[in-house]
SESE-77718 format. One line per 3 residues: number of its first residue (from 1); their letters; for each residue x, y, z of C-alpha. Coordinates in steps of 0.02 Angstrom, whole numbers, plus 32768, in hexadecimal, padded with zeros to 4 digits. Layout:
# SESE-77718
NUM	a	X Y Z; ...
//
This chain:
# SESE-77718
1	mpr	6FBC 949D 80A0; 702B 9403 80AF; 702A 937E 8029
4	lti	6FB9 92E9 8046; 700A 9240 8054; 6FC1 9198 8023
7	ddl	6F9D 9177 80DB; 6F3F 921D 80E8; 6ED5 91F1 8051
10	qki	6EB0 9144 8096; 6E76 9190 813C; 6E04 920A 80E0
13	kek	6DBC 917D 8077; 6D98 9111 8110; 6D49 91A3 816D
16	yka	6CCF 91CB 80DF; 6CAC 9113 80BC; 6C7A 90FA 8172
19	efs	6C0D 9197 8171; 6BBA 9162 80CF; 6B96 90B4 8115
22	lre	6B49 90FE 81B2; 6AE2 917B 814F; 6AA2 90F7 80D7
25	ggy	6A81 9079 8160; 6B18 9009 8144; 6AB9 8F87 80E1
28	rak	6B18 8EFD 8087; 6A8F 8EDF 8007; 69FB 8F3C 7FBE
31	vtv	6967 8EEA 7F68; 68F8 8F5B 7EFF; 684C 8F17 7ED3
34	hmg	6809 8F6B 7E36; 6756 8F98 7E61; 6711 8FFD 7DD3
37	tcg	665D 8FDB 7DA1; 6698 8F52 7D2C; 6701 8F01 7DB5
40	iaa	6673 8F04 7E33; 65FC 8EB9 7DB2; 667C 8E2F 7D90
43	gar	6692 8E02 7E48; 6717 8E78 7E8F; 66BC 8E83 7F36
46	svm	66CD 8DC8 7F54; 6784 8DD2 7F1E; 67A0 8E5F 7F9A
49	tam	6749 8DFE 8024; 67B0 8D62 7FFD; 6854 8DC5 8004
52	mde	6823 8E18 80A9; 67F3 8D6D 80F1; 689A 8D21 80BE
55	ian	68F8 8DB0 8110; 6892 8DA1 81AF; 68A0 8CE3 81B6
58	anv	695D 8CEB 819F; 6969 8D78 8220; 69D8 8DDA 81A8
61	kdv	69FC 8E8E 81DC; 6A70 8ECB 8151; 69F7 8EC2 80BE
64	ivt	6981 8F4F 8090; 68E9 8F3E 801F; 68A9 8FD3 7FBD
67	tsg	682C 8FEE 7F32; 6832 904A 7E8E; 67BD 906B 7DFF
70	cag	67BB 9012 7D59; 6863 8FD8 7D19; 6826 8FE9 7C65
73	lca	6813 8F30 7C40; 675C 8F14 7C69; 6753 8E6B 7C11
76	rep	67DC 8E27 7C86; 678C 8E5B 7D2B; 6793 8E3A 7DBB
79	mit	6848 8E6F 7DC8; 68C9 8E95 7E4E; 6978 8EDD 7E4C
82	vei	69F6 8E97 7EC8; 6A8B 8F04 7EF2; 6B17 8EC1 7F5F
85	inq	6BAE 8F2A 7F8F; 6C3F 8F12 7F15; 6BD5 8EAE 7E99
88	api	6B78 8EDF 7DFC; 6ABD 8EF3 7E19; 6A51 8E66 7DD3
91	kyc	69A1 8E7F 7D91; 6931 8DE6 7DA1; 688E 8DD0 7D41
94	dln	67F2 8D62 7D34; 67F6 8D43 7DEF; 6789 8CE7 7E6C
97	egk	6799 8CB7 7F23; 67FD 8C18 7EFE; 687C 8C75 7E94
100	ike	688C 8CFA 7F1A; 68BB 8C77 7F9B; 6944 8C34 7F29
103	ifk	6985 8CE2 7EFD; 6988 8D13 7FB5; 69E7 8C78 7FE9
106	ehv	6A63 8C73 7F58; 6A7F 8D2A 7F2D; 6A4D 8D99 7FBE
109	igg	6A97 8D27 8043; 6B17 8CC4 7FDF; 6B50 8D4C 7F67
112	npv	6B3A 8CDD 7ECC; 6AC3 8D1F 7E47; 6A3D 8CA6 7E0B
115	eky	6A5B 8CAE 7D50; 69C1 8C4D 7D1C; 694F 8CD9 7D5C
118	alv	69C1 8D6D 7D33; 6996 8DE5 7CA8; 6A30 8E54 7CAE
121	agc	6AC8 8E7B 7D18; 6B0E 8F29 7D32; 6ACE 8FD4 7D00
124	ett	6A91 901F 7DA4; 6AD7 9025 7E52; 6ACF 908B 7EF2
127	y	6B76 9052 7F38
//
């Protein structure tokens, strides 16, 4: 077997990166709404609806919204985690529809985390 060159490795990387993007849907951003029992009781459904409305109103196609169970911080619900490619994930807490609009505009679209609503940066990612 011949030795691999840097160019060969770059081609392999690009091939698998493209396949991974296609398999995962090629989304630029992922928003996870934490919808455990505590989150739902605190208003996670309205937060989820507000996020979906913002995405629809902006006609954005490269953002996916998912749900998860309890994040373990029941007193800080409702919470979301925003993950953008090549950025640390940000977990936001104590949310409502107005905060979601701001987070969507500034972070999901603009790429700038909204520190005043952020609980933590880093720790989990799917990218």
